[in-house]
N, C-alpha and C positions, 0 to 999 in steps of 0.2 A: 504494500500500500504506500502510495506516495505521501511524503510528509512536507513537500514543498508548499509554500504559501505565496500568494500574490498580495501586494499592498492594496488596501481598500481605498476606493475613491467614491465619494458620494456625488451624485448629480441631483440637484434640486431644480427641477425644470418642468416645462410643459410637455404634454404628450402630443406627438405629431402623427396623426392617423395615416399620413402618407409615408412615414418611416424614414424620411430623409433628413430631418432636423430634430430639435428637441431632445428629450431623454433617449429616444431610440438611437439617434446618431451618437449621442454621448456614450451609451453603453457599448455600442459597436467599437467606437474609437478607444475607449478605456481598455477593453479586452484586447484589442489589436495591438496595443502598445505595452502589454504585459502586466496590467493591473486588473483588479476585480471591481466592477461597478455595482453600486447600490443606488437605488432610485427613490426619490421622494417626489410624487406627482403634485405639481402646483396648480396645473390648469389642464383641462381637457379641451382639445381643439378639433374642429372638423376642417381638415385641409387636404389638398392634393397638390399635384404639380402645378396647377393653375393658380392657386392662391388659398387664402384662409376664408372659410365660409362662416365659422362661428367659433366662439371660445367661452368656456365656462370655468370660473375659478373653483378650486377645491375648497370646501368649507374649512375655516381656520382650525376647528377642533380636529378634524381628520388630518389636516396638514401637520399639526403639531404632534399628533399620535404617530404618524409615520416617522418623524424625526426622532421621537423618543424611543421608538422600537429599535432604531439603529444605534442610538446612544447606548442603550443597555447591553448590546451584544456585538456591534460591529463598528468600533471606533475607526475613523478615517485618518489617512495621512494627508489627504487633500479633499477639498470640496469645490465643486463647480456650481455656481449659482447662475441659472439661466432665466427664462421667462417666469416671472412671479405673477400670480393671478390677482393680487390685491395689495393695497398699501398695508393692510393688517398683517399679511404674510411677511412683508418686509420689516415691519416693526417687531414681529416675533423673532425674526432672524437676527435683527440688530442686538436684541438682548441675548439670544442664544449664542451668537458668535463670540460675544465678550466672555461668556462662560466656557465655551468649547476651547477657546484659545488658551485659557488657563488650565483646562483639564487635559489637553493634548498638546504639549509643547512641540513646536516645529510644524504644526498644522499649516498647510498652505491653502489659501482661499482665492479663487478667481471669480470675478463677477462679469458675466456677459450680459449687459443691461438690455435685454431684448425688448425694445420698444417699437422698432420698425424692421420688418423682414427684408431679406435681400430683394424680394419682389416688389417692395414698396408698401406692402400692407402694414397698417398700424396694428400692433398686437397688444397694446396696453393703453389704459386711460391716462390722461394728463396728470391726474392726481397721484399716480404712482411715481412720477419723476422725482419729486422731492423726497419721497420715502426711499428711493434708490440712492439718492445723494447721502442720506443718513447712514447707509451701509458702507460707504467708501472708507471711513476710518478703520473698519474692521476687516478689510480685505487686503491682499497683497498686490493684486493686479486687477485692473479693469480693462475690458477689451471691446469698446464700442465701435460700431461702424460710424461713418461720417455723420449720418443723420442722428444717430443716438448721441454722439459726442456733442453735436450742436444742442441737443435737448438738455444734456447735463450741464453744458457750459452756459447756455442761455443766449448764445449769439449765433448768427448764421455763419456757415463755413462754406467757402467757395474755392479755396486754394489750399495747397499743402501747407503753406506758411500759416494760414488761418488755423488749420487743424493742429499743427505743432504748437502754436500759441495756446490753443484751448487745452491741449494735453498737458502742457507745462503749468497752466493755471490750476487745473484740477490736481495735478501731482503736488504742487506746492501747497495748495489749500488743505488737502485731505491727507497728505503724507502717504500717498499711494503711487505705485507704478502704473503708468498708463500706456497701453499699446495703441498708438494712433494708426489706424488701418486706412491706407489710401486707395483701396481698391475701387471705391465708388467715384474717385476723382479722375479726370481725364489726364493721364500722364503718358499718353502715347502707348507704346508697346510694352511699357513696364509698370509695375506697381511698386510704390514706395511706402513702407511702413516705418514707424519710429517707436522704439521702446524708450519711454521717458522714465528714468529712475532718478531718485534724489541726487545721486552722485555722478551719473553718466547717462548719456543718450546713445542708443544704438540705432543705426539705420540698416534696414533690410531692403534689398532691391531684387525683385523677381520678375522674369518675363511674364507678361500677361497671357494667360492661357486662352486660346480661341475656342471656348466652349460655352454653350448656354447652360450647361448642367452644373450649377453652382449652389444649389439649394443646401443649406445647412453648413456653409463655410464657417460662420461665426461660432456655431455650436461645436463643430469639429475642432476648431482651433483651441477654444477654451478648455474643452475636455481633454485634448491632447496635452495641453499645458499641465493640467491636473495630474494626468497619468505620469508625465515625466517628473513632476515635483515629487510625487509619491515614491519615486525610486531614487530620491536623493539628489536630483539635479538642481542647480541654482535657478533663481528666477529667470535670469537672462538665458541660461542654457536651455531651460524648458521652453522659453519663447522661440529660441532658435530651432529646436526640434519640432515644435508645433507648426511653425512657419513652413518648414520643409515638408512636414506630413501633409499639410493642406495643399502645398504645391504638387506633391506626388498624387494626391487624391484628385485634384483638378485635371491633371494630365491624363488620367484614365477614368474620368467621370462618365457616367452612363445615364441614358434616358430611363425614366420610370413611368412616364405618362405622356400627355400631350404638351406639357409645359417644361419647366426647368427640372432637369434630373438631379441626381445626387452624386456626391463624391464617392470614389472607390476607397476601400480600406486596404491599404497596401503594405502594412507592417512597418517595421522600423525604417525610417527614411534613409535613403542612400545619398551619396555625394552629389548625384545628378540633380537633386532637389534642393540643395543648399543655396541660400541666398548669398548674393554679394553683399558684404557687410563692411561698415566703417563707423567710426565715431567722429563727431565734429572736430575739425582740425587735422584729421588724417590727410596726407597728401595724395592718396590714391595709389594706383599701381605704379611701382618704381622698378628700376632695372638694377638690382643689386648683383654684384659679381658672384658667380657661382663658386662652389667648392671645387678645388682641384682634385680632391680624392675623398672617399668616405671618411667620416670622423672616427669610426670604429669605437674603441673604448676611449672616451673623451674625459680626461681628468680635469677636475675643477679644484684649484688650490689657492691658498691665500699667503703663500710663502715664496719669496724669491729663491731661497735655498732649495726648496722642493721643486720649484719650477725648473731650475737649472739641472737638478739631478735627473728629472724625468726626460728633459730634452737630451741630456747626455746619454741616457739609456736608450734613446731611439724613438721617444714619443714624437709624433709628427704634428699633433695639435693639442694644446692645453689652454684652458681658460684661467685667467688670473682674476680671481674674485676677492678683492680687498675692500670690504664693505665699510660704509659710513665714515669715510675719511674726508676731512674738510679740504677745500681747495687751498692750494699753496705749494711752496717749493717741495716739501716732503712728499706730497702725493705725486706731483709731477715727476720728480726725480725717480721715485720708485717705479712709476708706470713707464718712464723712459727706459729704465733698466730692464723691465720685463719685455718691452718691444725690442730692445737691443739683443736680448738673449734669443729671441725668436730669429732674428736675422743672423746671429752668430751660428746657430745650429741649423739654419735654413729650414725652420719649422714654422708652424702657424700658431701664433699666440693671440688669443681673443681677450680683449679687455672688457670686464663686466662694468656696466653702468656709466663710466666716465667718458661719455661720447666726445665731449669737447677736447679732452686730453688725447683721446685716441685719434681724433681727426688731426690735431696739430702735430702729433708725433708720427703720423703715417702708419698707424697700427694695421696689422693684417685684418683684424676683425674686431667687432664690438658686439656685446650681448646686452639686450635691453628687456626689462620686464614691461608688463602692460602699463603700469603707472609712469614709466619713464618715456613712453612713446610720445605723449602730447608735447613735452618740452624739448624733444630732440629734433635737430635739423636733419631729418632723414634724407632729404634731397641732396644736401651737402655730402652726407656719408656715401650715398649711392654714386654721386658724381666723382668722388675721390677714389672709387674702386674698393672701398672698405666693405668687407663681408658683414652681413647683419644676421644675428641670431635673435629670435623672439621667443620669450617664455609664454606658454599658454596653460590654462588650468581648466579647460572645458570647451564646449562647442562654440559659445559666443566668441571667446577670445581666439579660438582657432579660426573661425570665419573671418575675423578682423585681420589676423596675421596673414592668412592666405591672400587677402586683397592687397596687402603691401608687397607681396612677392619677395620675401627675404631670402637669404642664402640657405638658412635652415630654420626649422621650428622645433622648439623643445616642448615635449608633451609630458605633463606631470602634475603634481608629484604622484608617482605610481604607487609607492608604499610610504608608510610613515617615515618622516625624516626629522633629525635633530638639528639640522644646520640652521634653520630659521623658522619663525612663526609663519605658517602658511595660510592663505586666504580661503582655502577649501579643504575638504576631506580628501584622504588618499583616493586616487582614481581607480586603482586596481587593474588587473589584466584585461578583463572583459571590456572596460571602457577604453583602455589603451588600444585594443584591437579595433574598436569602432572608430576612434579618432583617426587611426592610421588608414582605415578604409575611406574615410572622408578625404584625407589628404591625397591618397593614391600616389601617383608618380609626379605630382605637381611640385613637390618640394621635399628635400631631404629632411628626415625627422630624427630627433634625439629623445629617447626616453630618459627621464631623470627622476630621482627621488627615492632614497632608501634602497637602491638596487645593490645586491650582493651577488657573489659567484653562483649561488644555488638558484638565482632567479634567471640567469642568462638564457637558458634553453627556452623558457616560457616567453621571454622577451623577444627572442628571435622568431618564435612562432607567431607573434603579433604582427611581424612584417616591418618593424621600424628599421631605420637605416643604421642607427648607432645608439650608444648608451653613455650617458654622462655619469661619472662616479665621483663621490665626494668622500664620505666617511669610510667607504670601502678601501680607500688608500691612505687617507689622512689620519684615521684613527687606529692605525696598526703600527707595529714596531718597525716593519720594513716596508715602507710605502712603495719604493721602486720595485721590489720583488713582487708585491701584491699587484701592482699595475701590470707587470710582465705576465703574471699568471692569468689575470683577467683577459689581457689582450690575446694571449695564445688560445685561451678557451673560446673567446669570441670568434676569432678567425676560423677555428675548427668547426664551430657550430654553424657559422654562416656558410662555409663551404659545403657542409653536409646538407644544409637546407637548400642551397642552390642545386646540388646534385639530385635531391629528392624532387624538387619542382620540375627539373628537366627530364626526369625519368618517365 
């Protein structure tokens, strides 16, 4: 008997008798993406592919009893709120969500404020709008279409700039992330979405799919987000996955009647459905110099003595990570010596963080984290022929990095690491393999984070190009010998893997 479990996701939404939207679409999506869906019916609708004929709210007593039945036995990791039948239901949820968030730490909540369907049909009374606004402080993400965003903001929206301003206003006022969906705006052959978070805005650009079968896109996106959140993905990563899932579903959407058909359920989205992503201030696609050779076992050190010893032992690429040093002669002289060691041994030394020094010293390469990217002159680095490595910790950061076209991308942290406080949980091998599938052959990759000798076979199986090691060599008595052993093991494993793939 199987003992495996799926994370539980609730959908609190209306029933679509046509099966393409509402809780029917939610349950299909949640199951398709690896979670188990539970449903609370808020409203019964009579609808088909041509439109909505009628809607009847579920009585508040029965609505509350459905919620309580799930509370007692099936606690969720994520909740999707869709069409609500009355302001009374919204008021009940406002009180309930405050309690549920204390009861279940880490609960993720997404509100798809269903007021206007994709077809243009109005699905809620005006009195519900203010009640929905009262829910915003208790949710993590709100995903309105353009008409619904205008209702929540109270101003008309005719351009993407209007939509972004409305999303920013809602985010600031209610301390909630807002996904501004530009699909209903005329942006030519592309759709532009913006995820407005308190600390960062992410832009997603997808080709507009030439299909009339788009019934249930909003329901599908929000329930896909909930399914991803329930499996431990961050808010932005879950949006990235949900965006790709909808794109994949639109690509293979199908007719169900005389009108708009529905999205296909296509499983975990692949790289072909990934949006082109960027953050404000990113320079767009650049032309960074490529790597001359695979990085292999890629040591990361903070000591000039160890750097020299590794280069003398035959290491062809080493990252010099000397963190949190103030600008001045000491830092510049130390970095200059690291660059000089690389030239002396005809090897590749990558400078971590200090891109201005690296640029002035003519370093071979520089490695930057996500927070370092906005302040770096990436165009100057690319023009100088300096190789760029970029750290990523999930799908959203990976999408952003791919849009920059760096020399390599670091994927991590794979396992728990002691080297620094990390902004995310360890990714693990399953996620590493999925990230690598999204990258494909577009850019060399480096797995990093807590990797030891006994992990290498599994890392090779994930398909990454190379492995960065820190404590595996810096926290042992003989670091050079440890690097040699790891490098020999890596070369043997990669040769065996190539032989297996070609057999």
